[in-house]
N, C-alpha and C positions, 0 to 999 in steps of 0.2 A: 230596537237601537236603527238607527238611521245612518245610509250611506248617501251622499249625494258628491258629485264632482260639482267644484268651485262656481263653475258656467251654469249649474241648475241651481246649486244653493245660492247663490248670492244674489238672483232674481227672485227667488221663492219666499227665503226668509226675508231680506226687507220688504218686497211687498206683504207678507202678514206683519209686520210690523208697521207699513202705513195704511193697511186697510182696518187696524182697532184704531188709529188714532183718523182716520180720515172717514170713516164707517161706508166703507165700498164705494171710495169715490172711484168709479171706472177707469175715468179720464188717467190719472195719478197712477193706480196698479199700471195699467198696462205700459205706459209708457217707462216707469221705472223696471218694470221687468226688463221689457225688450232692450233698455239703455243698459241693465248688466249685462244680458245675454249676449249684446256685440259687441262688450268692452271688455269682455274677459277672454284670457285664454283659456283652450281644450288641454293644454298642456300643464294648465295647473294641477297643485297638488288635489285630493279628496280629501273632506273632512268630514268627522263621524260625531254626529250627536248622540251622545250616552248618558242612561240613569248613573246614579251611583249611591255609595250609601248618602252623601251628601245633599241629593233629591234628583228631582225627577229634569234631564236635559243638563248636568252641570257640568259634563266632562265633553271636552269638545279634542278627538284626538284626528291627529296632522299624520297622514301614512307617509308623507315623504320625509319626514324626519322621528319617526317613531315616538312620538313626545305625546303623553295627554296632559291638557292643559285645564285646570279646575278653571270655573269661572271667576272671574277677575272680583264679584264681590260675596261670593262664597264665607270667604274666610273672615272677613267681615263680624259676621254675624252668627255664624254656626254655633248654633248649643246655646248663646248667650244675645239681648238685643242691646245693650248698653254696659260700656262703651264700648266704641266700635274697636275691631284691634291693630293694633300699632306693627310695625315690622316688627320689633325686638318680641311683641307678643305673638307674633307667629312663628319666628325664630326658634320662640322655648316648647313648641308643639310638635317641631318638623323631628324629631327623634323618635325611637322605637317606643310605641307605646302612646305617640303625643295623636290629638285629634288628625291632624297633618301626616300622618305617620306615612312614611314612601313618597312621599312628595318632598320638592326642594324648591329655591329661587331660581328661576329662569336666569340666564346669562344675556346681556346685551345682546350677544350675535344671535341668540334663539329668539329672542324676540324680534330681532331684526328680518330674520327668515320666516319668521308667521307673520310679518306685515308685510313685506317687499314680495316674498316667494309664493307663499301661499294665498293670501288675501288676496293678490294684487295691486298693491299703494306703487307709486313711482317713488325711488328714495330722492329722485329730482323733485319732481313737481311737489310732491307733498311735501314739503321742505318748506314751503314758503305760500301764505294766504294767497300772494300775487300770479303764484303759477298753477294754485292746485284746478287739479281738471274732475270732468264727470266720473271718471272712473275713478280717482284718487275718494271722492267723495262715494261711491257706490262701495266700495269697499270698505270704508267705514263703516257703511249702514251693515254690510255684512259682519263684522269682525264686531259689531257689539249686538246684535243676532246673535253670535255664535259666542259668546265669552260676557257677553251682558254687560251692563255699565254702571258706572257708581253715583250720578249724579243725573236727573232728568227734572224738565219745565213741561210743561202742556201750556201753549199760549193761546188757545181756545180758536175757532176755527181751521182747524184743524194743522195748525201750527205748533210745533214743538222742538224741542233741541234736547240732546243727550251729549254727556260727557264720561269716557275711558278714559280714568287717573290714576295707574297703579305703577308700583314697584317693584323693580327687581334686584339682582345681585351684578352690581359692577365690578363685581372682583377686585375691591380696596377696602378693605379690611381696616384702614386706618381714616376713611374718609366717609360723608354723606352715602346714602345707597342712591342707584338709578332708579329714574320714573320715565316713563311715557306718558302722555298726553296727547287726545286726538277728542275731536269734536262732531257731530253729525247732526244733523235736522234737515225739517220742510218748514219754509218760509209760509206767508200768508199766501204767496201767490203759484203755491204747491212745487216752488222751486229747490232742488237739494242745497243745501249748506254744508260747511266744514269739510275735511278730510285734512285739514293739513296735522302732520305727524311731528309733534316735541319732544327734544329728549330732555330733560334736567337734572337735578341732583334735589334731592328730598331730603332735607335737614330734620325734620321730625319722626325722629326712629320710635320716640317712645311715647308719641299719642296720635293721635287721627281727628282731628277733627275737619278738616277739609271737606269730603272724606279722600282717600286714599286706597285703590285696592291691591290684590297682591296679583303676580305673575306666579303661581306655581306649578312645576310641570313634574311628572314620573314618566320612566319610559312605559311603554305598552306590552302586555303580553298577547295583545291580538295579531296574529297573520290576518290581513284584510289585501283583499285582490282588490285594484281599483277598476272600477266598471268603464265599459269605453264609453269615451267620450261622444261621440256621435250618438249613441243611443240617450245620452242625456241631456243632450240640446235637443233633440226632437221632444222630449218630457217639457222643458222647461219652456218650448213654442206653445204645447198642448195648453199647461199651466195658465199661460199667458194668456192665452183665448175662453179657456175654462174661467178665469176668475173674470175677465171681461162680459161672458155672456152671465154668469148667476149676478153681477151688479146689477146690471141690464135687467134680468126680472124684478130685484130689488127695485127697480124704479129712481135706483140712483145716478 
């Protein structure tokens, strides 16, 4: 079980994704980690990545809300490969004895708290591609490092794109379910892209060909004390320079 303050975790997890895609390109790694470090607030929540019966690092605990979030793509294929589970399929597995016993669909206010309070999206700037900031883009990378994503493309040369598209309970039993879409990527010039958050209505509740993931939550039974932000800030800087040195030794 890993416990990180978002100041540290945003920098480290996002850099891990870039390391695997860009093959330890040192300038990008160092830049991204320091950008995430400088743009994150020490007052933000601690997020804990945990193993579960669904696999390694498939649960994210938000200590601010006490909710455990299942990775958005886990319910799609857990114990099956095809077809991908739809909203109706997952609902049928939420009861006692079901595959997702103990979980429920998150409601919109919980999704918003996760995005805006815990991961650090700005609710104003992240609502439009014309106003999205570097902090919003960094938050998108951190979100997908923790909760995974539903679609991804490798464009070659270190460039990639990822999409997190997932449904939640909009508390409207007579209408379509709510959904949230966010994009994140790195272009061929090593610039971060994406960061815009879009909410919409998902009408395909009995099929899932897009595909869309699932925002499933359950209350945690773990009592976790948040580590001091100052200590984790120092760790973030140490990790940044550690990655730079390793990349330099690798000759990239």
